[in-house]
Structure formats: C-alpha cells, structure tokens
C-alpha positions in Angstrom: 316.8 54.1 100.8 315.4 51.0 102.3 318.4 50.7 104.5 318.0 54.2 105.8 314.4 53.5 106.8 315.5 50.4 108.6 318.2 52.3 110.4 315.8 55.0 111.4 313.3 52.5 112.7 316.0 50.8 114.7 317.1 54.1 116.2 313.5 54.9 117.0 313.0 51.5 118.6 316.2 52.0 120.8 315.2 55.4 121.8 311.7 54.2 122.8 313.2 51.3 124.8 315.6 53.8 126.6 312.7 56.1 127.4 310.6 53.2 128.7 313.5 52.0 130.9 314.1 55.5 132.3 310.4 55.9 133.0 310.3 52.5 134.8 313.4 53.5 136.8 311.9 56.8 137.8 308.6 55.1 138.9 310.6 52.6 141.0 312.5 55.4 142.6 309.3 57.3 143.4 307.8 54.2 144.9 310.9 53.7 147.0 310.8 57.3 148.3 307.1 56.9 149.0 307.7 53.6 151.0 310.5 55.3 153.0 308.3 58.3 153.8 305.5 56.0 154.9 307.9 54.1 157.2 309.2 57.3 158.6 305.7 58.5 159.3 304.8 55.2 161.1 307.9 55.5 163.3 307.1 59.2 164.1 303.5 58.3 164.9 304.9 55.7 167.3 307.5 57.9 169.0 305.7 61.3 169.2 302.6 62.3 171.2 299.8 63.8 169.2 300.8 67.3 170.4 304.4 66.8 169.3 303.2 65.5 165.9 301.1 68.6 165.5 304.0 70.9 166.3 306.1 69.0 163.8 303.4 69.3 161.1 303.2 73.1 161.8 307.0 73.3 161.4 306.8 71.3 158.2 304.5 73.9 156.7 306.8 76.8 157.6 310.2 75.2 157.1 309.9 71.9 155.2 313.7 71.3 154.9 314.3 71.9 158.6 311.4 69.6 159.5 312.7 66.8 157.3 316.1 67.0 159.0 314.4 67.1 162.4 312.3 64.0 161.5 315.5 62.1 160.5 317.1 63.1 163.7 314.1 62.1 165.8 314.0 58.7 164.1 317.7 58.2 164.7 317.7 59.2 168.4 314.6 57.1 169.0 316.3 54.1 167.4 319.4 54.6 169.5 317.2 55.0 172.6 318.7 58.3 173.5 315.3 59.7 174.6 312.3 58.5 176.5 309.5 57.4 174.2 307.0 58.8 173.5 308.5 62.2 172.9 306.0 64.8 174.2 305.6 68.4 173.1 307.9 69.8 175.8 310.7 67.4 174.8 310.3 68.3 171.2 310.5 72.0 172.1 313.7 71.3 174.0 315.2 69.5 171.0 314.2 72.3 168.7 315.8 74.9 171.1 319.0 72.9 171.1 319.0 72.7 167.3 318.5 76.4 167.0 321.2 77.4 169.4 324.0 77.1 166.9 322.1 78.9 164.2 322.3 82.7 163.7 319.0 84.4 163.0 319.1 87.0 160.2 316.7 89.8 160.3 316.1 92.5 157.8 314.8 95.8 159.0 313.5 98.4 156.7 314.3 102.0 157.5 
C-alpha cells in the first residue's frame, strides 16, 4: 500500500505542476494580448483625430468584431502610408462606406 500512496502523490504532484504551467502560460498570453491592445490604442490615438476616435468607439459598442477589423486595417494603412495622417472623421466615414459597399444588409420585417 505504501507504493500506491507514493504513486498517487507523484500523480498529484505532476498534475499540480501541469496546472501551474498552464496557468502561467495563460497569464503570459493574456499579458501579450493586453500589450498588443495597448500598442494598437497608442497607434490609433496618434493616427485618428478625437472625432474619428469617438466614431470608432461608438462603432466598437455596436459592432465590436467589425470595429476590431477596422482598427487593424487603419493601423495597416497608416503604417503603409496609404492615407494622410491624422485621419479625420470624414475620412473615417469614407473608409467605413467603402468597407460596407460589398456587404449586403439583411433586414427582417414583421408582417
């Protein structure tokens, strides 16, 4: 029976170590995501006027997935110098219009 207890203790110890490693890895990934988000926000603050940032914040509340894609595209086009910086509200509206052109809008009407 002594051997069984030692085996159980070893199994518990290994499981605890695995759990600690997974927890540490998850924390590191969360920190990396947080750093990336902070960097993206710094870049957006630099390339957008306050009005354009407000429009983006409003969009983020309504359509967070679309806003995240838009943020990534804004950072990319700014880094490639495809637009004049800072991007004002009118330019952002134009970018939004161009992004929406290819998408079909689905409406549900109740009768």
